[in-house]
N, C-alpha and C positions, 0 to 999 in steps of 0.2 A: 360458524365459528364465532365465538364472542370476542369482540374487540374491546380493548381497554385504553384509557388515556396513556400516552407515553410517560406521564409523570408518575403513574402507578406501577411502572414496569419493575419487575424483580426476577431473580432466578431462584429456583428451589430444586433440590436433588431429583425429584420425581418427574420433572418436565421431560416429555418425549419430543417436544419441538419448542422453539421460541414462542413466548406469549405473543399473540397477535395484537399489535397496537393499531389504534385508529389511524387510517391512512389520510394523507393530505389530499384535499380535493384538487383535481387538475383542471386547468383552463383550456386545454387543447390548443395551446399556442402553435402557430406554424413554425416549422424548423427549416430555415433557408440554407442554401449551399454556401452563401457568403461567409458564414461563420467558420467554415472549414477551408476557405480558399483566399479570403480577402486580407491583404496586408493592413488596410485601415481598421478592419474589425479586430485583427490581432493586436494592433497597437492600443486600441481602446480597452481590449480585454486585459492587457497587461496592467493598465492603471486601475481598472475597476474590479478585477478578480484576483490576480496574482499578488498585487500589492496590499490586498485586504484580507487574505485567508491564511489559515494555519497550514504549514507544510512540514513534512518529516525531513530533517536534515541528516540524520544518521542514527546509529545505535548508541544508546546511553553508556554502555560499558566502554566505549572508546574515549569517553571523557570522565573516567572514574577518578582520576588523580589530577592534582594541580599541574597545569602545563599541557595536559592532553588536549588535542585540538581536532575538530572536524571542520573541513572546508567543503561546502556544498554549493554547486552551481545550479541556478534556477533561471532559465532563459538568459537574459543579458546580465543578470546579477550573479554575484558570488558572495557567499555569507560565511564568515568565520565563527565557529562556536568553540569556546574554551572554558575550562574550569579554572577559576582563579585561586590564588593562595588562600583566599577567605572561604573556599569551598563553594562559591557561587558560580553557576554556569551562565555565561554571557554570550551574546551574539552581536557581531559587528559586520557592517558592509566591508567587503574586502577591497578597500580603496584608501590609499595613503592620503592624508589631508594636505600633504605638500603639493603634489601634482597628479594625484589620482592613480598611481601605479598599483596594480594588484600585489599584495604582500605575500600571499601563500598560494600554493597549487591545490586543486581539488583532491580530497582524500583525508586520511588520518595521519597525525604526526604528534611530536612532542616538542615544546619550545619552553625556554626559560623566559624569553621575551620575543616579540615580533620585530623583525628587521626588514625595512623596505630594501629590495635589491637594487634600487636605482641610486639613491643618494644616502642610504645608510641611516635614515631616521629609525629610531627604536621606540617601541611601545611596551608597556608592562601588560600584565594579563588582564588589567581593567581597561585597556585601550588607551591609556594616557601616555603621551610622548615623554620619554625619559632621556633621550639623547638626540641632538640634531647637530651635525658638524657645523662649525662656525656659527654657533647660535648667537654670538654677539653681533652678527651682521644683518639682523632683521630689523628694519625700521619700526615695525610694529611690536618689537620686543621678542625675546626668546620664546620659541614655541614650547620649550620644556615645561611640563606641568600645565600647559594651557591647551595646546592642540591635542586632539584625541580622535580615535576612530569613532565613527558614528554608530551608536548602539541601536539595536532593535529588540523586540520582544522575543523571549526564549524560554522554553519550558522542558522539563524532564518528566515524561509521563508514559507509562506502559512500556518501558524499556527503550523508548525513542526520544531523541531530541527534536523538538518542534520549534519552528520559527515563524514569526509574523512581522511583516514590514510596516504594518499600520500601528502607529503609537496609540490609537484610540480603539483598537480592536477589543472585542469582548474576550473574556477568559477562555482558555482552551477547553475547559470543562463545559462551559456554556455553549461554545461553538459546536462541540461534539454532541451534546445532549445526553439525557439519562440512559437511553437504550444502549447507545454505543459505549458509553463509559461503564455501565454495569456489565455488559458482555465482555469487553476487553479486560476488565479487572479480573474476571474469572479464569482467564487463560494463562495467567502467570507468565506473560511474555518477557518480563525482565530477566527471567532465568534462562532464556534461550540464547543460542549462539548462532551468528550469521555464517552459514557454510557455503552460500552462493551469493555472489555480488556481480551481476553482469549488466551492462548497458548496451543497447543496440541503437545505432543511429538509423532511424526508420523513415520510410518515404510516405508519411501520412501526417495529417493534423493530429494533435494530441487527443482531441475529443473523439476521434474515431475509435481509438483504443478504449477510452472511457465508456463510450456507448457500448462497445462489445462486452465489457464486464458488468454492464448494467442490465444485461438480459441473458437468458439461457435458451432462447428460441433457436439459436444456431447450433446447439450442442448435438442434436440428433443427426444433423447434416455434416457439420464441420469436424466434430470430435466423436466419431462412432466408437473409438477405442475406450471412451469413458463409460459407455453404457453398461458393460458388465459389472461396473463398480459403483456408479453414481446415478441417482435418479435423474432422468432427463425428461420425464413427462410433467409438464407444468401443473397439471391437476394434483400431483402428489407433492408439490413443493410449496413454498410460501414466499411471497414478496411483500416488502414493507417500504413505503415512502414515509420518511420521517420529517417532523416539522422543522428541524434545524437545517434541512436542505440535503440530507444524506439519504442513502438507501441501504436496504439489507435484503439478501436472498438466502433462503435456507434450503438445503438439498440433502434429503435422506441418503445415506451412503453406507458402504460396506454391505450392500446387497445389490443384486442385479436390478437394473431399471425395469419397470413394467414393459418397456419397449424391447428388452432383450429377448431374443429368440433362443430356443434350445433348453435342455434340461440340466446341462452340466454347470457346475460352479467354476468360473474362470480361475486359472491357476494363480494369478496374482492375489485374488481374494482367498483362495484356498490356503495359500501360504500364510496369510495373516491369521486365518482361523486356526491352523495348526499351532501357531505361536501361542494362542490362548486356549490350547487344549480342547479344541473343537474339531470333530471329524467331518470334513467336507462331504464325505459319502452319505452321512446321515441327513444331509440337506439336499439330496438329489431331487430334481423335479421342480418345476415352476411353482407348484403349490407350497413347497418348502422354502423357496428362496426368500420369501418375506419374513421368515423366522430367523434368518441369519443375523440381521441387525440387532434384534433384541437379545439374542444369545450372546453376541459379542459384548453388548453393553453390560450384561450380567457378569460375564467372565472378567471383563476389565475392572469392574467395580470390586469384585471379590479378590482378584489376583494382582491388581495394579501395584499396590504398595509393596508387596513382597518381590515383585519383579523390578522395582526401582522406578516406577512411573509416578513420582511424587507429585507431579503437576496435576494428576487426576483428582486431587483431594477436594477441589471446589467445583467439580463438574456436575452439571445437570445430566440426566441420562442421555439426551441427544448428543451431548458434546463428546461422548466416548466414541461415536461412530460418524457423525455427520459433518458436512462442510457448510460453513456460513461465509458468505461474501459480504464484506462491509465496503460500501462505496462512499468514501468520505470526500465531500465536495472540496475542491474541484476534481482532484486527480488521484487521490490516495486510495488504492484498492488493496484490502487485506483479505485474502482467502485463507480461512483458518480451519484446520482439521484437528483431530484429536492429538496429534503429535508434532505439529509444526505450523508455521505461519509463512505464507507466500505474500510478499509485497510486490504488486504488479503496477508499476507507476509510469505513465507517460508524462514527460515534461516538455514545455515549449523549447524549440530549438534555439541554441544561442545565436544562430545567424539571423534570427527574426523571420525566417521563411515559414509562413503558416502551413506549408504543405510538407513539412518535415517535423520530426520530434525526436526526443531521446526516450527510449523505453527501458526502464529499470526492472530487473528480475532478481529479487532477493528470496532466499530460503533460510528461515530461522528454525532451529530444532531444539528440543529439550535434551540435554545430555543425560543418558541413562547408563548406569554403572554396567560395565561389561560390553557395551555396544559402542564400537569405535567408528562405524561408518553409517551413512544413511543413503537411501536411493536418491539419485539426483533428479530433480524435476526438469533439468536441462538436458537429460539424456546422458549417455556415456557411462563410465564407471561410477560406482558409489562414491560419495563424497566423505572425506574424513570429518568427524565431528570436532572441528576446531575453526577458529576464526580464519576467514579465507582472504585471498588476494582479490583485487579488483580487476575485472576484464571489461574493456571497451571494444566493441566490434561494429563493423558496418553490417547492415541488414544483408543477409544472404551469405556472409563470409563464414559464419559458424552457427551451429544450431543453438537455440535458446531452449530447446526441449520440444517434443512433438506437439504438445498442445499450444505452446507459445508460437511456434513456427506456423502452425495452421492459422492462428489468429492474425499474425502479422502478414501472412500471404494474402488473406482476404482484406486486410486493412489497406494494403496497397491498391487492390482492385477497387475498393470502395472510393478511395481518394480520386482515382482516375474517373470513376463514374460520376462523382460529385462535380467534376469540371465539365460535364456534358450539358449541352443545351437541352437535352432530353430529360434532365432531372426535374421531377415534379413535386418534390417534397416528400416527407416521410408518410407512410401508410401503416400505422402501428396496430398490432393486436393488443388486447388488454394485458397480456402477460409481459409486454414490453413497456409497461407504464413507468418503470424506473427510468427508462430512457427519456420519456416525456417529462417526468418530474425533474430530472437533471437539467434539461434545457429550459424549463420554466424557472428554475432557480438561477440558472445562468442569465436568463433574460432580466430577472429582478436585479442582479448585480450590474448588468450592463445598462440598466435604465437610470442608475444613480449618477448624479453629477459630482 
């Protein structure tokens, strides 16, 4: 397969897989247990990684109008994002300049101004103090018009609000790089609606979940239910390590994996085929299974517009059927298929405990005329295609979906194993090179002063 420089990357309609970009050379750094267990490592990681990188704060449509606000918690920090009366979106630390009290709670809301619940200081949508009780009593002069919330970098891109606490950080586009920017632009994510928004308090370090989504080696063992639908043989997939520090995995889908046994087309796949006027019986037998994917691509390209799938208009052939996982350093994972985006994101735990994290599971779908519900990736009944309520659960209290539950169950066991004196370091196959690349990028961040 011919590799190209990432700077030459583009998408064209006929592509049957993502263009293969030149991969980053790996150093084969050792991966120690301390990065998953040590409080000292976690504290340094906060300064060197989380304070320096771009992270998703929320959905852009939640701050479409002046006064609409997103408050996002990340580790020990809380960040307020708000659209001002001047139509500019700004982000501020959620800390009152009087005595540090948090001003808002996590989630989405609307405000005309911010008001500190402790002493009633008020701030306009630009973060400037506009009222302080007894403002004549301050020896240093009234805080009105002078004191302000501390602002950080904030961007609206691909339907998300992104924040960065480093005032010297490179632009979001430069941070993401051409491959990810080009791909995400083609999916028309700003037109999606978030129909699932769950967070699970989980008993593992955030990097264990990040590692999990940086490899597919575990799929054939941990997720056998995916094999009738998604390719699980690494030789038929594509993995990319990108120069900006991110990774990408491509998985041919809407056809049984090479590892699937039997001649039947699984009912879940057969149902999708019938939706696109394809007869599953015509594809009976393993020799015909490989034809399903291309038949679906052709049918979706021809029938998509009349069925209301307007987001298909910019798709390359592979995007009609396949799943691509984008591992955006450090922790943002987007698993994108033809009709939706899963955001699977571990965050450092607000307690500072390196052996716990918060795991976010979002599902964003394109609204299609006449279709009022979508299958839930968290299990249970189908979800209405409308903006959803937020759910926070403790691990084990409620399902996050079959696949996510399987991932979290093994994450707990891995965290326990990493605390063992018998841990000898990672022993990785080549197909897990995205894991190695992630940790070498992490090492580079951790080595800066």
